C-alpha positions in Angstrom: 1.1 63.3 47.0 2.1 60.7 44.5 1.2 60.8 40.8 0.3 57.2 39.7 1.8 56.8 36.2 2.8 53.5 34.8 6.4 52.6 34.3 7.4 52.5 30.6 10.5 50.3 31.0 10.8 46.5 31.3 8.5 46.6 34.3 5.6 48.0 32.2 3.6 44.9 32.9 0.3 46.2 31.9 -1.0 49.0 29.7 -3.6 50.8 31.7 -6.6 51.7 29.6 -8.5 53.7 32.1 -6.1 55.7 34.5 -7.6 56.7 37.8 -9.0 60.2 37.5 -9.9 61.9 40.7 -12.6 63.9 39.0 -14.3 60.9 37.2 -16.8 59.0 39.2 -16.8 55.2 39.2 -19.8 53.2 37.8 -21.7 52.3 41.0 -22.0 48.7 40.0 -18.2 48.5 39.3 -17.5 50.3 42.5 -19.6 47.8 44.4 -17.8 44.8 42.7 -14.3 46.4 43.3 -15.1 47.0 47.0 -16.1 43.4 47.6 -13.3 41.9 45.5 -10.5 44.1 46.8 -11.7 43.7 50.4 -11.7 39.9 50.0 -8.3 40.0 48.3 -6.8 42.1 51.1 -8.3 39.9 53.8 -6.9 36.7 52.1 -3.5 38.1 52.9 -4.2 40.0 56.2 -5.5 36.9 57.8 -2.0 35.5 57.6 -1.1 38.2 60.1 -4.2 37.5 62.2 -6.3 40.5 61.2 -8.7 41.8 58.5 -10.6 44.8 57.3 -14.3 45.5 57.2 -14.5 48.9 55.3 -11.7 49.3 52.7 -11.7 53.2 52.7 -11.9 53.5 56.5 -9.6 50.7 57.8 -6.6 51.9 55.7 -6.9 55.5 56.8 -4.3 55.3 59.6 -1.8 53.5 57.3 -1.1 50.7 59.8 -3.1 47.8 58.1 -1.9 49.2 54.8 1.8 48.7 55.8 1.0 45.3 57.3 -0.7 44.2 54.0 2.5 45.3 52.1 4.7 43.4 54.4 2.6 40.2 54.1 2.4 40.2 50.3 6.0 41.3 49.7 7.7 39.3 52.5 9.8 42.4 53.4 9.9 44.7 56.5 8.7 48.3 56.0 9.9 51.3 58.1 8.6 51.4 61.6 5.0 52.9 61.7 3.9 55.9 63.7 1.6 54.9 66.6 0.0 58.3 67.2 -3.6 59.1 66.4 -3.0 62.5 64.9 -3.5 63.2 61.2 0.1 63.8 60.7 0.9 60.4 62.0 -1.6 58.8 59.7 -0.2 60.7 56.7 3.3 59.6 57.6 2.3 55.9 57.7 0.5 56.1 54.4 3.5 57.9 52.7 5.7 55.1 54.0 3.4 52.6 52.3 3.4 54.6 49.1 7.2 55.0 49.2 7.5 51.2 49.4 5.1 50.7 46.4 7.2 53.2 44.4 10.4 51.4 45.3 9.0 48.3 43.5 9.0 50.0 40.1 5.5 51.5 40.2 5.2 55.2 39.5 2.0 56.4 41.2 -0.3 58.8 39.4 -2.9 61.1 41.1 -2.8 59.2 44.5 -1.7 61.1 47.6 -1.5 60.2 51.3 -4.1 62.8 52.1 -6.8 61.2 50.0 -6.2 57.9 51.7 -6.3 59.4 55.2 -9.4 61.3 54.2 -11.1 58.0 53.2 -11.4 58.9 49.5 -13.0 55.6 48.2 -12.0 56.0 44.6 -8.3 56.8 45.4 -8.2 53.9 47.9 -9.6 51.5 45.4 -7.0 52.8 42.8 -4.2 52.3 45.3 -5.3 48.7 46.1 -5.6 48.0 42.4 -2.0 49.2 41.9 -0.9 46.8 44.7 -2.7 43.9 43.1 -1.2 44.7 39.7 2.3 44.8 41.1 2.2 41.8 43.5 -0.4 39.5 42.0 -0.5 40.0 38.2 2.9 41.6 37.1 4.9 38.3 37.4 2.5 36.2 35.4 4.2 35.1 32.2 3.0 32.7 29.5 4.8 32.3 26.2 6.7 35.5 26.4 3.6 37.5 27.3 3.2 39.0 30.7 0.7 40.6 33.1 -2.8 41.0 31.6 -2.0 39.4 28.3 -0.2 36.5 30.0 -3.1 35.9 32.4 -5.6 36.0 29.5 -3.5 33.6 27.4 -3.2 31.2 30.4 -7.0 31.3 30.8 -7.5 30.6 27.0 -5.1 27.7 27.0 -6.6 26.1 30.1 -10.2 26.4 28.8 -9.5 25.5 25.2 -10.8 21.9 25.5 -14.2 23.2 26.7 -16.3 23.9 23.6 -18.8 26.1 25.4 -16.1 28.4 26.9 -14.6 31.3 24.9 -12.4 33.6 27.0 -11.6 36.8 25.1 -11.5 39.4 27.9 -11.9 39.9 31.7 -15.6 41.0 31.8 -18.4 39.6 29.7 -16.5 36.3 28.9 -17.0 35.3 32.5 -20.7 36.2 33.0 -22.1 32.6 32.5 -19.7 31.2 35.1 -18.5 28.3 32.9 -15.0 29.9 32.6 -14.4 29.7 36.3 -15.8 26.1 36.4 -13.6 25.1 33.5 -10.4 26.4 35.2 -11.3 24.3 38.3 -12.3 21.2 36.4 -9.1 21.4 34.2 -6.9 21.2 37.3 -9.1 19.4 39.8 -11.7 17.5 37.8 -12.9 15.6 40.9 -14.3 18.8 42.4 -16.9 19.7 39.7 -19.2 17.5 37.6 -18.7 19.7 34.5 -21.0 17.7 32.3 -24.0 18.7 34.4 -23.5 22.4 34.0 -25.7 24.5 31.6 -24.7 27.7 29.9 -28.3 29.0 30.4 -27.9 28.7 34.3 -25.1 31.3 35.1 -26.3 31.7 38.7 -25.7 28.0 39.5 -22.4 28.0 37.6 -21.0 31.1 39.3 -22.0 30.0 42.9 -20.7 26.5 42.2 -17.3 27.9 41.2 -17.1 30.4 44.1 -18.1 27.8 46.7 -15.7 25.1 45.4 -12.8 27.6 45.1 -13.4 28.8 48.7 -13.8 25.3 50.2 -11.1 23.4 48.4 -8.7 26.0 46.9 -8.6 28.5 49.7 -9.7 31.3 47.4 -12.2 33.6 49.2 -15.4 34.8 47.5 -14.3 38.0 45.9 -17.2 38.4 43.5 -21.0 38.2 43.9 -23.0 36.1 41.4 -26.0 38.4 41.4 -23.8 41.5 40.7 -22.0 39.8 37.8 -25.3 38.7 36.2 -27.1 41.9 36.7 -24.2 44.1 35.4 -24.1 44.5 31.6 -20.3 44.5 31.7 -18.7 43.2 35.0 -15.8 45.2 36.4 -12.6 44.1 34.6 -10.3 44.7 37.6 -12.4 42.7 40.0 -12.5 39.8 37.6 -8.8 40.0 36.9 -8.0 40.1 40.7 -10.2 37.0 41.3 -8.8 35.1 38.2 -5.2 35.8 39.3 -6.0 33.9 42.5 -6.8 30.9 40.4 -3.5 31.3 38.5 -1.5 31.4 41.7 -3.5 28.5 43.1 -2.7 26.3 40.1 0.8 27.6 39.2 2.5 24.9 41.2 0.7 22.3 39.1 2.0 23.9 35.9 5.5 22.8 36.5 4.5 19.2 37.0 2.3 19.4 33.9 5.2 20.7 31.8 7.4 17.8 33.0 4.6 15.3 32.4 4.2 16.7 28.8 7.9 16.1 28.1 7.6 12.5 29.4 4.4 11.9 27.4 6.1 13.2 24.3 9.1 10.9 24.7 6.9 7.9 25.6 4.5 8.6 22.7 7.4 8.5 20.3 8.6 5.2 21.8 5.2 3.6 21.7 4.6 4.7 18.2 8.0 3.3 17.1 7.2 0.0 18.9 3.8 -0.2 17.1 5.5 0.5 13.7 8.0 -2.3 14.5 5.3 -4.7 15.3 3.3 -3.7 12.2 6.5 -4.2 10.0 7.1 -7.7 11.6 3.5 -8.8 11.0 3.3 -7.4 7.5 6.7 -9.0 6.6 5.7 -12.4 8.1 2.4 -12.4 6.2 4.0 -11.5 2.9 6.8 -14.1 3.3 4.2 -16.7 4.3 2.1 -15.9 1.2 5.3 -16.2 -1.0 6.2 -19.5 0.7 2.7 -20.9 0.0 2.6 -19.5 -3.6 6.0 -20.6 -4.9 5.3 -24.4 -4.5 2.0 -23.9 -6.5 3.9 -22.1 -9.3 6.7 -24.8 -9.3 4.1 -27.6 -9.6 4.7 -29.0 -13.2 2.3 -31.9 -13.0 0.6 -31.8 -16.4 -3.1 -32.4 -16.9 -4.5 -34.9 -19.4 -7.1 -32.7 -21.1 -7.1 -29.3 -22.7 -10.0 -28.3 -20.5 -8.0 -29.0 -17.3 -5.0 -27.2 -18.6 -7.1 -24.2 -19.6 -8.5 -24.1 -16.1 -5.0 -24.0 -14.7 -4.3 -21.1 -17.1 -7.4 -19.3 -15.9 -6.3 -19.9 -12.2 -3.0 -18.4 -13.2 -4.7 -15.4 -14.7 -6.8 -14.9 -11.5 -3.5 -15.0 -9.5 -2.0 -12.3 -11.8 -5.1 -10.2 -11.8 -6.6 -10.6 -8.3 -4.1 -12.1 -5.9 -0.7 -10.7 -6.8 -1.5 -6.9 -7.2 -2.5 -6.5 -3.5 0.7 -8.2 -2.5 2.7 -5.9 -4.8 1.1 -3.0 -2.9 1.9 -4.6 0.5 5.6 -5.1 -0.5 5.8 -1.4 -1.6 4.1 -0.3 1.6 6.4 -2.5 3.7 9.5 -0.8 2.2 7.9 2.7 2.8 7.0 1.8 6.4 10.6 0.5 7.0 12.1 3.7 5.6 9.7 5.9 7.6 10.4 3.9 10.8 14.2 4.3 10.4 13.8 8.0 9.7 11.7 8.5 12.9 14.1 6.4 15.0 17.0 8.6 13.7 15.1 11.8 14.3 14.2 10.7 17.9 17.8 9.7 18.6 16.9 6.0 18.9 18.9 3.0 17.6 18.2 1.8 14.1 15.5 -0.9 13.8 16.8 -4.4 12.9 14.0 -6.7 11.8 13.9 -10.4 12.9 16.2 -12.7 11.1 14.9 -13.5 7.6 12.6 -10.4 7.6 15.0 -7.7 6.3 13.8 -5.8 3.2 16.6 -7.6 1.3 15.2 -11.0 2.4 11.7 -10.0 1.2 13.2 -8.8 -2.1 15.0 -12.1 -2.6 11.9 -14.1 -1.8 10.0 -11.8 -4.2 12.6 -12.5 -6.9 12.2 -16.2 -6.4 8.4 -15.8 -6.7 8.7 -13.9 -10.0 11.2 -16.5 -11.3 8.8 -19.3 -10.5 5.9 -17.3 -12.0 7.7 -16.8 -15.3 8.7 -20.5 -15.6 5.1 -21.5 -14.7 3.5 -19.3 -17.4 5.9 -20.7 -20.1 5.2 -24.2 -18.9 1.4 -23.6 -19.1 1.6 -22.3 -22.7 3.9 -25.1 -23.8 1.5 -27.7 -22.2 -1.5 -26.2 -24.0 0.4 -26.3 -27.3 1.3 -29.9 -26.6 -2.2 -30.9 -25.7 -3.6 -29.1 -28.7 -1.2 -31.0 -30.9 -2.0 -34.2 -29.1 -5.8 -33.7 -29.5 -5.3 -33.1 -33.2 -3.0 -36.1 -33.7 -5.3 -38.4 -31.6 -8.3 -37.4 -33.7 -6.3 -38.0 -36.9 -5.2 -41.3 -35.6 -8.7 -42.4 -34.8 -10.0 -41.3 -38.3 -7.2 -43.1 -40.2 -7.5 -46.2 -37.9 -11.3 -46.3 -38.4 -10.9 -46.1 -42.2 -8.2 -48.7 -42.2 -10.2 -51.1 -39.9 -13.3 -50.6 -42.1 -11.2 -51.5 -45.2 -9.5 -54.6 -43.6 -12.8 -55.9 -42.2 -13.3 -59.4 -43.8 -10.1 -59.3 -45.7 -8.6 -62.2 -43.7 -11.6 -64.4 -44.3 -11.5 -63.5 -48.0 -7.8 -64.4 -48.3 -8.3 -67.7 -46.5 -11.1 -68.9 -48.8 -10.3 -72.1 -50.8 -12.9 -71.3 -53.5 -10.4 -71.7 -56.3 -10.3 -75.5 -55.7 -13.8 -76.1 -57.2 -13.9 -73.1 -59.6 -14.1 -73.3 -63.3 -11.3 -71.9 -65.5 -13.1 -68.6 -66.0 -13.7 -68.4 -62.3 -10.1 -69.2 -61.6 -8.9 -66.5 -64.0 -11.4 -64.2 -62.3 -10.1 -65.1 -58.9 -6.5 -64.4 -60.0 -7.4 -61.0 -61.5 -9.4 -60.2 -58.4 -6.4 -61.1 -56.3 -4.1 -58.9 -58.4 -6.5 -56.1 -57.9 -6.5 -56.8 -54.1 -2.7 -56.7 -54.1 -2.9 -53.3 -55.8 -5.4 -52.1 -53.2 -3.2 -53.5 -50.4 -0.2 -51.7 -51.7 -2.2 -48.5 -51.9 -3.1 -48.9 -48.2 0.5 -49.3 -47.2 1.0 -45.5 -46.9 -2.0 -45.2 -44.5 -0.6 -47.9 -42.3 2.7 -46.2 -42.1 0.9 -42.9 -41.3 -1.0 -44.6 -38.5 2.3 -46.0 -37.0 4.0 -42.6 -37.4 1.1 -40.8 -35.6 1.2 -43.3 -32.8 4.9 -42.9 -32.4 4.5 -39.1 -32.2 1.8 -39.4 -29.6 4.1 -41.5 -27.5 6.9 -39.0 -27.9 4.5 -36.2 -26.8 3.5 -38.2 -23.7 -0.2 -38.6 -24.7 -2.2 -39.7 -21.7 -4.1 -42.4 -23.5 -1.0 -43.8 -25.2 -1.6 -47.4 -24.0 -4.9 -47.7 -25.9 -3.3 -46.0 -29.0 -0.4 -48.4 -28.9 -2.7 -51.4 -28.5 -4.8 -50.3 -31.4 -1.8 -49.5 -33.6 -0.3 -52.9 -32.7 -3.5 -54.7 -33.7 -3.5 -52.8 -37.0 0.2 -53.7 -37.6 -0.2 -57.3 -36.6 -3.3 -57.6 -38.9 -1.3 -55.9 -41.7 1.5 -58.5 -41.4 -1.2 -61.2 -41.3 -2.8 -59.8 -44.5 0.6 -59.6 -46.2 1.3 -63.2 -45.4 -2.2 -64.4 -46.4 -1.9 -62.4 -49.6 1.4 -64.0 -50.5 0.0 -67.5 -49.9 -3.2 -66.9 -52.0 -1.1 -65.4 -54.8 1.1 -68.5 -54.9 -2.0 -70.8 -55.0 -3.7 -68.8 -57.7 -0.5 -68.8 -59.8 -0.3 -72.6 -59.6 -3.9 -72.8 -60.7 -3.5 -70.2 -63.4 -1.8 -72.7 -65.7 -5.0 -74.7 -65.8 -7.2 -71.6 -66.4 -7.3 -69.7 -69.8 -10.4 -67.6 -69.9 -10.1 -64.2 -68.4 -12.7 -61.5 -68.7 -10.6 -58.5 -69.7 -13.3 -56.1 -69.2 -13.9 -57.1 -65.6 -10.2 -57.0 -65.0 -9.9 -53.5 -66.6 -12.8 -52.3 -64.5 -11.3 -53.7 -61.4 -7.9 -52.2 -62.0 -9.2 -48.7 -62.9 -12.0 -48.7 -60.2 -9.7 -49.7 -57.3 -7.3 -46.7 -57.6 -10.1 -44.3 -58.4 -12.0 -45.6 -55.3 -8.8 -45.3 -53.2 -8.4 -41.7 -54.6 -12.0 -40.9 -53.6 -11.5 -42.3 -50.1 -8.3 -40.3 -49.8 -10.1 -37.2 -51.1 -12.9 -37.8 -48.5 -10.4 -38.3 -45.8 -8.5 -35.1 -46.7 -11.7 -33.1 -47.1 -12.8 -34.2 -43.6 -9.4 -33.9 -42.0 -9.2 -31.3 -39.2 -6.6 -28.5 -39.5 -4.9 -26.1 -37.1 -3.2 -22.9 -38.3 -1.9 -19.9 -36.5 -1.3 -17.4 -39.3 -3.0 -16.0 -42.4 -0.2 -17.4 -44.5 -0.9 -21.0 -43.3 -4.7 -20.8 -44.1 -3.9 -19.2 -47.4 -1.7 -22.2 -48.2 -4.5 -24.6 -47.3 -6.9 -22.7 -49.5 -4.4 -22.8 -52.4 -4.0 -26.5 -52.0 -7.8 -26.9 -51.9 -8.2 -24.9 -55.1 -5.6 -27.1 -56.7 -7.6 -30.1 -55.6 -10.8 -28.7 -57.1 -9.0 -28.2 -60.4 -8.5 -31.9 -60.6 -12.2 -32.8 -60.3 -13.0 -32.5 -64.0 -10.3 -35.1 -64.9 -11.5 -37.3 -62.0 -15.0 -37.0 -63.4 -13.7 -38.2 -66.8 -12.1 -41.1 -65.1 -15.3 -42.0 -63.3 -17.3 -41.9 -66.5 -14.6 -44.0 -68.2 -14.9 -46.6 -65.4 -18.6 -46.6 -65.5 -18.3 -47.0 -69.3 -16.4 -50.2 -68.8 -19.1 -51.5 -66.5 -21.7 -50.5 -69.1 -19.7 -52.4 -71.8 -19.7 -55.5 -69.6 -23.4 -55.3 -69.1 -23.8 -54.8 -72.9 -21.7 -57.9 -73.6 -23.6 -60.0 -71.0 -26.9 -58.9 -72.5 -25.7 -59.4 -76.0 -24.0 -62.8 -75.6 -26.1 -64.0 -72.6 -23.1 -64.7 -70.5 -23.9 -66.5 -67.3 -22.2 -64.7 -64.4 -23.0 -64.3 -60.7 -23.9 -60.7 -61.2 -20.8 -59.2 -59.5 -17.3 -58.5 -60.7 -15.1 -61.4 -59.6 -12.0 -59.2 -59.5 -13.3 -56.5 -57.2 -16.0 -55.7 -54.7 -16.3 -52.1 -56.0 -19.5 -51.4 -58.0 -20.7 -48.4 -59.9 -23.2 -47.6 -57.2 -20.4 -47.3 -54.6 -18.3 -45.2 -57.0 -21.2 -42.8 -57.7 -22.1 -42.7 -54.0 -18.5 -41.8 -53.0 -18.3 -39.3 -55.9 -21.5 -37.6 -54.6 -19.9 -37.6 -51.1 -16.8 -35.9 -52.5 -18.9 -33.3 -54.3 -20.8 -32.7 -51.1 -17.7 -32.4 -49.0 -16.1 -29.8 -51.3 -18.4 -26.8 -50.4 -18.2 -27.9 -46.7 -14.4 -27.6 -46.9 -14.8 -24.3 -48.7 -16.9 -23.0 -45.8 -14.5 -24.3 -43.1 -11.6 -22.6 -44.8 -13.5 -19.3 -45.1 -14.4 -19.4 -41.4 -10.8 -20.2 -40.5 -9.6 -17.4 -42.7 -12.0 -15.0 -40.9 -10.7 -16.2 -37.5 -7.1 -15.7 -38.6 -8.0 -12.2 -39.8 -9.5 -11.5 -36.4 -6.4 -12.8 -34.7 -4.2 -10.5 -36.8 -6.5 -7.6 -35.8 -6.0 -8.6 -32.1 -2.2 -8.7 -32.6 -2.2 -5.2 -34.2 -4.5 -3.8 -31.6 -2.3 -5.1 -28.8 0.9 -4.0 -30.5 -0.4 -0.4 -31.2 -1.1 0.1 -27.5 2.0 -1.7 -26.2 4.3 0.3 -28.5 2.9 3.5 -26.9 2.7 2.3 -23.2 6.1 0.7 -23.1 8.1 3.9 -24.1 5.7 6.0 -21.9 6.6 3.9 -18.8 10.4 4.2 -19.7 10.1 8.0 -20.1 8.3 8.4 -16.8 10.9 6.3 -15.0 13.7 8.6 -16.5 11.8 11.8 -15.6 11.2 10.6 -12.0 14.9 9.8 -11.8 15.8 13.3 -12.9 13.4 14.9 -10.4 14.9 12.9 -7.5 18.5 14.1 -8.5 17.9 17.7 -9.7 17.2 20.6 -7.3 14.3 22.7 -8.6 12.4 24.6 -5.9 11.8 23.7 -2.3 11.1 20.1 -1.1 7.4 21.0 -0.9 7.6 22.0 -4.6 9.4 18.8 -5.5 6.8 16.8 -3.5 3.9 18.6 -5.2 5.6 18.0 -8.6 6.0 14.3 -7.7 2.4 13.9 -6.5 1.3 15.5 -9.8 3.4 12.9 -11.5 1.9 10.2 -9.4 -1.6 11.4 -10.2 -0.9 11.4 -13.9 0.6 7.9 -13.6 -2.5 6.6 -11.6 -4.7 8.2 -14.3 -2.9 6.2 -16.9 -4.0 2.9 -15.2 -7.2 2.6 -17.5 -4.8 2.2 -20.5 -3.0 -0.6 -18.7 -6.3 -2.3 -17.9 -7.4 -1.9 -21.5 -4.1 -3.5 -22.6 -4.7 -6.3 -20.1 -8.2 -6.9 -21.7 -6.6 -7.0 -25.2 -4.0 -9.4 -23.8 -6.7 -11.7 -22.4 -8.5 -11.7 -25.7 -5.2 -12.8 -27.4 -4.7 -15.6 -24.9 -8.3 -16.7 -25.2 -7.7 -16.8 -29.0 -4.6 -19.0 -28.3 -2.3 -16.5 -30.1 1.3 -17.2 -29.1 3.3 -14.7 -31.1 3.1 -11.2 -32.3 5.5 -9.9 -34.9 4.2 -6.3 -34.6 5.8 -5.5 -31.2 8.7 -6.5 -29.0 6.6 -5.8 -25.9 4.9 -8.6 -24.0 2.2 -8.1 -21.3 4.8 -9.3 -18.8 7.2 -6.5 -19.9 4.4 -3.9 -19.4 3.3 -5.4 -16.0 6.9 -5.4 -14.7 7.5 -1.9 -16.0 4.2 -0.6 -14.5 4.9 -2.2 -11.1 8.4 -0.7 -11.1 7.0 2.7 -12.1 4.4 2.7 -9.2 7.1 1.5 -6.7 9.6 4.1 -7.9 7.2 7.1 -7.6 6.1 5.9 -4.2 9.7 5.5 -3.0 10.7 8.9 -4.4 7.7 10.6 -2.7 8.6 8.8 0.6 12.2 10.0 0.3 11.1 13.6 -0.2 8.6 13.3 2.7 11.4 11.9 4.9 13.6 14.8 3.9 10.9 17.3 4.9 10.4 15.4 8.1 14.2 15.6 8.7 14.3 19.3 7.8 11.4 20.3 10.1 12.6 18.1 13.0 16.2 19.2 12.8 15.5 22.9 11.9 17.5 22.7 8.6 16.9 25.5 6.2 16.0 25.0 2.5 19.4 26.6 1.6 21.2 24.0 3.7 19.2 21.2 2.1 20.1 22.6 -1.3 23.8 22.7 -0.3 23.6 19.1 0.9 22.0 18.0 -2.3 24.6 19.9 -4.4 27.4 18.2 -2.5 25.8 14.8 -2.8 25.1 15.2 -6.6 28.7 16.4 -7.2 30.2 13.2 -5.7 27.4 11.0 -7.0 29.5 10.4 -10.1 27.3 7.6 -11.6 24.1 9.7 -11.1 22.3 6.8 -9.4 21.3 8.6 -6.3 23.8 6.5 -4.3 27.4 7.1 -3.3 29.9 4.4 -2.7 32.1 4.7 0.5 35.1 6.2 -1.4 33.0 9.0 -2.9 31.3 9.6 0.5 34.7 9.9 2.1 35.9 12.3 -0.5 32.7 14.4 0.0 33.3 14.6 3.8 36.9 15.7 3.3 35.8 18.4 0.8 33.4 19.6 3.6 36.2 20.0 6.1 36.1 16.7 8.0 39.5 15.5 9.2 38.9 11.7 8.9 40.9 8.9 10.2 40.1 5.2 9.6 38.3 4.8 13.0 36.3 8.0 12.6 35.2 7.2 9.0 34.2 3.6 10.2 32.1 5.2 12.9 30.4 7.5 10.4 29.8 4.6 8.0 28.1 2.6 10.7 25.7 5.6 11.1 24.9 6.2 7.4 25.0 2.5 6.4 23.8 0.5 9.5 23.0 -2.6 7.3 26.5 -2.6 5.8 25.3 -2.5 2.2 28.4 -0.7 1.0 26.4 2.4 -0.2 25.2 5.7 1.1 21.7 7.0 0.1 20.8 10.7 -0.1 18.4 10.2 2.9 21.2 8.7 5.0 23.5 11.6 4.0 20.8 14.2 4.9 20.2 12.4 8.3 23.9 12.5 9.1 24.4 16.1 8.1 21.3 17.1 10.1 22.6 15.3 13.2 25.8 17.3 12.9 23.9 20.6 13.0 20.8 19.8 15.2 20.0 18.7 18.7 17.2 16.4 20.1 15.8 15.3 23.4 18.4 13.5 25.6 18.2 10.9 28.3 19.3 13.6 30.9 16.4 15.8 29.9 13.9 13.0 30.3 15.6 12.0 33.6 15.2 15.6 34.9 11.5 15.6 33.9 10.9 12.4 35.9 12.7 14.0 38.9 10.3 17.0 38.8 7.3 14.5 38.9 9.0 12.6 41.8 9.5 15.8 43.9 13.3 15.7 43.6 13.5 12.1 44.9 15.8 9.6 43.3 12.9 7.3 42.7 9.2 7.6 41.7 6.1 5.8 42.9 3.4 4.3 40.8 0.7 6.6 42.3 2.8 9.6 41.3 3.0 8.3 37.7 -0.7 7.7 37.5 -1.4 11.1 38.9 0.8 13.1 36.5 0.7 11.0 33.3 -2.2 9.8 31.0 -3.4 6.3 32.1 -1.9 4.3 29.2 1.5 6.0 29.4 1.6 5.7 33.2 1.0 2.0 33.0 3.6 1.8 30.2 6.2 3.2 32.6 5.2 1.1 35.5 5.4 -2.1 33.5 8.9 -1.3 32.3 10.6 0.5 35.2 12.9 -1.6 37.3 12.5 -1.5 41.2 14.7 1.2 42.8 17.5 -0.4 44.9 19.1 2.7 46.4 19.4 3.1 50.2 16.8 5.8 50.3 14.1 3.7 48.6 10.7 2.8 50.0 8.4 -0.2 49.1 7.1 0.1 45.5 9.9 2.6 44.5 10.7 2.6 40.8 14.0 3.4 39.1 13.3 6.2 36.6 17.0 6.8 35.9 17.7 3.5 34.3 14.4 3.7 32.4 15.4 7.1 30.9 18.8 5.8 29.9 17.3 2.7 28.3 15.0 4.9 26.1 18.1 6.2 24.2 20.3 3.1 24.2 20.3 -0.6 23.3 17.5 -2.1 25.3 14.4 -4.3 25.0 12.0 -1.3 25.2 
């Protein structure tokens, strides 16, 4: 008799929870399930020898079919059986079978030949279970687990995609039948329409699985659906026996699946890299095209004729800065991040470095961006200068029109007056009056000389500032100057005529002459005062408006003296009237020496008095506007003087984080992301500053003595800060990606960083070639010129003459890690091809996902070897091309 105890060594393939106990009765339901299952399992092997059993405890009693079963399942010959019918012959045959089982590393417990010969059902079932464990389950291995655990893990892995299947054991987890159906559908989806199965119909599910397995997988029906459903807990050994048949039926497909997974992994990497390259090319093309279209707009210096048109251009430029450029800044930053990520992935997957199309390198985009910002800066300066110029032009043009209108009003009728020949028929008193009148006119004419010169000077300045309506200004100015010359000539001629006649005339009315002489300058003063009081003014500072206010106060201080002069002039007129009334002088009723009358003087004096408070109000309003402008300057300066240093401090802190080694890469990444979050949270202050800047521009404030920071400085600093933090985070992420892909420890990364920092003498995060060479020598590399050139071509593929920390990490990780090779991929394809030197399209479609199968078919060259067949594809050249220079 044998004692059936499990072997505790390396062949201990399953821990037996319930050892066979000769005194313990089997559950009737379990015994029924085991009888059916074990009988079907034995017959599935015995039929290979052309026989079968009907009653498991009776047909093994003579030991002959038991020995035959062991020979079939082991492939070995047992000792020659005894052919006699006596009990001793039967016991001898059974012992030979038990000896063979023991020779396979199984120590039998409580099972003896006598029990088998006597037809003990429990011992017979226990023996068959021991055989099943040894020859059907022991060799199952999944991820370093074996036997029962390995088989359970295999079932769980295969049924994982099916949400309504949860395999946790070999009894109740299989009662609804979906586990069996899922295993079949996973490997042979064409055999079962899994979508039509219902969890609440276990009878249909179980019978479907058993029928399909028997018909298409050559797995006999070892279980009974009614027994499984009616039993609270199906027999574990029966279920394991049946499930192991599924494992062996599909184990051949597992190797092909492993090979397919390897190829899928490699192809997925290649497809992802190709997509990243296409995305980079498109994003780079779009960004360069936008820059190409934008620069000519910024370089357009065609001025507008009106302030409104130029302000619209300035508003368009603000929209560009606020709406159109920021997304492009983000695209440029994302483009650089994508490029760095792509290069890292290519290096990690042992692919050649990506070289963008000509003109689309990151450096090309940076150069184009620099040209854009140069054009942008020049355009803004030009806009502001043009607005200042147009503002000045509008002011000068209005001043020109006012002075010209006053002058033209004054000269109206002067030519006709100077051309009169009234002195020829005048009396002596009239002649004297005409002479005095002419002298007064000459005084008035001389007083207007300054205004004419001012008109000419303003016209000249308008021409120099390229005023758009210069032709009409020049024509008007020319008419005024020509008329002035004509008036001068006519005045000279009339003066000479009156002086010839003066000798004949003696009577002069002194009072009229005195009135005329005093009234004309006073009238001219009032006209000048009215002109000054109505003159428009443009100031940009508090000091300038204060100067105007001081001058206005000085002017108001002269009004009492002017009023005295007015009363004195009116007194002369009153004296003339008194003399005329007293002496009954016969006059025409007007002063022959001047056209100015007391009514006109009083009217103009009233106008001056009316304009003074209006001027006061205008100065007060302008003073308030300048105070508001000063408040805007200080408001902007207070924020800018805080934000500017804050941006600089953050830039320095990020630089220190990227160089220093504090904690793991994940700690550094977390720290940087916290920095990034704090920086992003700072954005409302930038937006607030933008709003203050817009208020300053709308108020046409062009300088600010309270700060050295301009909005352009803040924008550039902010954009650089966002780009720097994004690049630094990307570098840390790439280092993590490199570390995880290459299996580099944190200590190794710290050692690499320490070496890099030691030889990064300038603390810029970049080593020049000489420092890099010194670093390699210090790490034990024996470098010749050729070897160092080869290493530089790896770490500096773009020949920039510098070595970044990421490139240094990639190089050091390649020195210490391994990746998939072309030979490994080639071997995987050979598995799928069934050890042929070529592969067929149908084989690729059967073993690979549809998109990756078509990817291979489209890129594999036809196989030209002597053993090829029509449609054969060369997977060897394809595998080699994946890891070398190619068009893939």
